C-alpha positions as CSV (number, residue, x, y, z in Angstrom):
1,X,8.5,18.8,2.1
2,X,10.6,17.6,4.9
3,X,13.2,15.3,3.4
4,X,13.3,11.8,4.8
5,X,16.4,9.8,4.3
6,X,15.8,6.3,3.0
7,X,18.0,3.8,4.8
8,X,18.7,0.1,4.2
9,X,16.4,-0.8,7.1
10,X,13.6,1.1,5.4
11,X,14.1,-0.8,2.1
12,X,14.1,-4.1,4.0
13,X,10.8,-3.2,5.8
14,X,9.2,-2.2,2.4
15,X,10.3,-5.5,0.8
16,X,9.0,-7.5,3.7
17,X,5.7,-5.6,3.8
18,X,5.1,-6.1,0.1
19,X,6.2,-9.7,0.3
20,X,3.6,-10.4,3.0
21,X,0.9,-8.6,1.0
22,X,1.8,-10.5,-2.2
23,X,1.7,-13.8,-0.3
24,X,-1.7,-12.9,1.1
25,X,-2.9,-12.0,-2.4
26,X,-1.6,-15.3,-3.8
27,X,-3.5,-17.2,-1.2
28,X,-6.6,-15.2,-2.1
29,X,-6.2,-16.0,-5.8
30,X,-6.1,-19.7,-5.0
31,X,-9.4,-19.4,-3.0
32,X,-10.9,-17.2,-5.8
33,X,-10.4,-20.0,-8.3
34,X,-12.2,-22.5,-6.0
35,X,-15.9,-22.8,-5.9
36,X,-18.7,-21.9,-8.2
37,X,-19.7,-18.2,-7.9
38,X,-21.1,-15.8,-10.5
39,X,-18.4,-14.0,-12.5
40,X,-19.5,-10.6,-11.1
41,X,-19.0,-11.9,-7.6
42,X,-15.5,-13.1,-8.5
43,X,-14.6,-9.8,-10.1
44,X,-15.9,-7.9,-7.0
45,X,-14.0,-10.1,-4.7
46,X,-10.9,-9.7,-6.9
47,X,-11.1,-5.9,-6.6
48,X,-12.0,-5.8,-2.9
49,X,-9.6,-8.4,-1.6
50,X,-6.6,-8.3,-4.0
51,X,-6.3,-5.1,-6.1
52,X,-7.4,-2.5,-3.6
53,X,-5.3,-3.8,-0.6
54,X,-2.2,-4.0,-2.8
55,X,-2.8,-0.6,-4.4
56,X,-3.2,1.1,-1.0
57,X,-0.2,-0.8,0.5
58,X,2.0,0.5,-2.4
59,X,0.5,4.0,-2.1
60,X,1.5,4.1,1.6
61,X,5.2,3.4,0.6
62,X,5.0,6.1,-2.1
63,X,3.7,8.6,0.4
64,X,6.7,7.8,2.6
65,X,9.4,7.7,-0.1
66,X,8.0,8.6,-3.5
67,X,9.5,11.6,-5.3
68,X,6.7,14.2,-5.5
69,X,7.9,15.3,-9.0
70,X,7.4,11.7,-10.2
71,X,4.2,11.1,-8.3
72,X,2.5,14.5,-8.2
73,X,-0.9,13.1,-7.5
74,X,0.2,12.2,-4.0
75,X,0.8,15.8,-3.1
76,X,-2.9,16.5,-3.0
77,X,-3.6,13.9,-0.3
78,X,-4.1,15.3,3.2
79,X,-2.1,12.5,4.7
80,X,0.8,13.3,2.3
81,X,0.7,17.0,3.2
82,X,0.8,16.1,6.9
83,X,3.6,13.5,6.5
84,X,5.7,16.0,4.5
85,X,5.0,18.8,6.9
86,X,5.9,16.8,10.0
87,X,8.6,14.7,8.4
88,X,6.9,11.4,9.5
89,X,6.1,8.2,7.7
90,X,2.5,7.1,7.0
91,X,2.4,4.6,9.9
92,X,3.7,7.1,12.4
93,X,0.7,9.3,11.6
94,X,-2.1,6.8,11.5
95,X,-0.7,3.6,13.0
96,X,-0.7,0.2,11.4
97,X,-3.6,-0.6,9.2
98,X,-5.3,-4.0,9.7
99,X,-4.0,-6.7,7.3
């Protein structure tokens, strides 16, 4: 693994990115509570629009900065292998994901 040095700017970017995602998730939760939809539809929407996006957002940061001994499951991902080999961050490899 090529070692990447975490700088203050990186921490600020991570915090801002997660804050934006949490704000988006909060707005989604407010909409989820509105309206009459079957429970299975609400659960599906919850998973698709809240849990999955937040999970993958966090995973991207772990790929960039997570200690592979603490998060060994990341080592098996092709994107992690490439990021480690090239010493790049996730976004440098695949560009910004749509929000």
